[in-house]
N, C-alpha and C positions, 0 to 999 in steps of 0.2 A: 477214527475217521477225521477227528480234528487235526491230528498229526499229519495225515495224508493231504488234507486241504492246505495246511500250513506248508508242506513240502512242495506240493505241485502248484500251488497258488493259481487256480483257474480264474480267480477274481480277486480283487482287492477292494478295500473300503473306498466308497464313492463311485464304484462301478455300477452301471445299469445292467442288470441280467434278466433273462427270461428263463423259466423252468417248464418246458413242454410237459403237459400232463399234470401240472400243479395249478390249481385253480386260483391263480393270482390275478386274473383279468388284465394281463399285460405285464409290463416291465416293472421290476423292483430295484430300489437303490439299495446297495449293501452299505450298512452303517457300521457294523462291527463283526469281525469274525473271531469267535472264541474257540476254546478247545472242545466245548461240548455243543454249542449251538451258534448259529449266525443270525444276528439281527438285521432285519431288512425293513424298508418302508415301502408299502405298496403305492400304486399310482394315485389312490385316493387318500394318502397320508396315514393309513393305518399301519401301525408297527406290527411286525410278525417275527416270531422266533421259529427258526427251522433247525431241527436236530441236524448236526453234520452227518449223521448216518443216513439221513434222507437225501442229502446233497451228493455225497461222495458215491460215485458209480452210476450216476444218472446224467443224462444230457443236460448240460448247461450252456445257454447262449449268452456270451458276453458282448452286449451291444456296444460297450465301450471300446472294443478293439477294432471297430469298423474304421476304415480309412476314409471312406467317403460316406455322406449321408444324402437323403433325398428330402426335400421339403416342397410341399404342394400347398399354396395359399392363394386365395382370390384376393385381388387388390383392386380397389375402385379408384380411378383417377378422373381428373377434369380434362376436358378436351384442351383447355389452356396449358396443361402440364405435359402434353405428349411429347414435346421435344426433351424435356427434363427426363422423362421416363424412358425414352429411348437411349439417352446417354447412359442412364443407370443400367439399363439391360445390356448395352455394349460393354460396360465395365465388368459386370458380373460374368459375362460370356468370356471376356479375356482372362478373368481370374481362374 
């Protein structure tokens, strides 16, 4: 399985991946891909070693391959800064 992961490279070191059905509570960051196991770090900083036999042949969502992302954040501003905020919004929309 390690050879097949090396050959197909569904993810690389540093990629953020999700494994549906794997109780990881979200995305994991790949730290090292070895011949026998892959070392990852979970969202709460816990390290985890997953045998490559469990990875190969299962669905892997590589979040690092997304072209666009979506961020939702509430930002509080002062009324005196509304003109500056509108300028920033226009710049982000043009981007």
